C-alpha distance (Angstrom), angle and dihedral (degrees) to the residues before:
residue distance angle dihedral
M1 . . .
S2 3.73 . .
R3 3.75 126.5 .
Q4 3.81 90.5 -106.7
D5 3.85 90.6 51.7
H6 3.79 90.5 50.6
I7 3.82 92.5 49.2
L8 3.87 90.6 48.7
L9 3.82 91.6 50.0
T10 3.80 93.2 46.4
S11 3.80 92.5 47.9
T12 3.86 89.4 49.0
V13 3.78 90.0 52.8
L14 3.79 93.2 48.8
A15 3.86 95.9 42.5
E16 3.76 118.7 102.1
G17 3.77 116.7 -106.9
N18 3.74 143.7 91.3
R19 3.78 118.5 -75.5
S20 3.68 125.8 -175.6
E21 3.79 120.7 -113.7
G22 3.87 89.9 -111.4
N23 3.92 91.0 53.9
R24 3.73 91.6 49.8
H25 3.76 91.5 48.3
Q26 3.89 91.2 52.1
I27 3.78 92.7 47.4
N28 3.83 90.3 50.4
R29 3.78 90.7 49.0
V30 3.87 91.5 55.8
F31 3.87 90.5 51.7
D32 3.84 89.1 46.5
Y33 3.82 88.8 52.4
I34 3.77 91.0 51.5
Q35 3.80 92.6 49.5
T36 3.79 93.0 48.6
G37 3.83 94.4 46.2
Q38 3.79 93.7 -114.0
L39 3.77 90.0 116.6
K40 3.82 117.7 42.1
L41 3.76 126.5 -149.0
I42 3.82 114.2 -137.1
D43 3.78 133.3 -163.8
W44 3.85 92.6 32.5
């Protein structure tokens, strides 16, 4: 995941608006993968 992708994901999470439970679950899964090293951040 690039820095730009991470910024976009983070801003999406922080933005106001309604998200479905499924969307929140998928977003949380991505952050979990980053924390556990299963998804690597590039261009940092």
